[in-house]
N, C-alpha and C positions, 0 to 999 in steps of 0.2 A: 840473525842470531838474537836470541833473547838472553838477557843477563839478570842476575840478582845483584843488588847493590847493598853494601854494608858501610857503616860509618863508625869512626872512632874519634872521641874527643881528644884534641891536642891542647896546647896552651892557649890562653886568652880567648876561649870560646870558638876556636877554629876547629874544623873537622878534617880528617883525611878519609878517603873513600877507597873501597875495595870492590871490584867487579868480578864475578865468577859466572860461567855459563849457568843458565837457569837450571835449578835442581841439583847442581853439583855442590859438594861440600867445599868449604874453604880448604885449600891445600895445606898440608901439614906444616910447611915452612912459614905460612902466613897466619896460622892459628894464633889467636890472641883473645882472651876472655873479654876484652873491651869492645870487640866488634859487635855492633847492634844492627839488626835489619833496618834498611832505609827504604828500599823499593824492590818489588818483585816483578819478574817478567817484563823488564824494560826492553823495548825493541831497539836493538843496536843496528843502525843503518850500515850495511856492508861497506859502503863507500866512506864512512866517517872515520877519521883518523883520531878523533878525540871525543871525550864527553865533557864539554866545558862546564856544565852544571855541577859536575863532580870533580873538576880539576884533574881529570885523568887524560894524559896524552898517550898517543900510540896504543890505543886500546886493543885493537886487533893483534898487533905485533906482540904486546905483552901477554895476551891470553894464549896465543900460539906458542910462545916460548916458555911460559911459566904455568899456564893453566889459570891465571888470574891477572888482573890489571889493577894497579894501585896508584894513588895520588903520589906525585913526586915530592920528595922532601923539600925541594926547592919551591914548591907551590904552597907549602903549609906555613 
């Protein structure tokens, strides 16, 4: 699966990240004007459970359940 990654600035120069399937819009419940494109068409290994470079855990599960995956507030 290929995904698009967006980032949003948090406090103290830290970023949170949002992953959506390639070409799909950010789902309505996650729309925020602060999301900026970070990377396009990132190949997500089907066996990967996380995107450590973006602090996103359970990527596949989150996308299946919500249509997107996001950095946990515990990791920000």
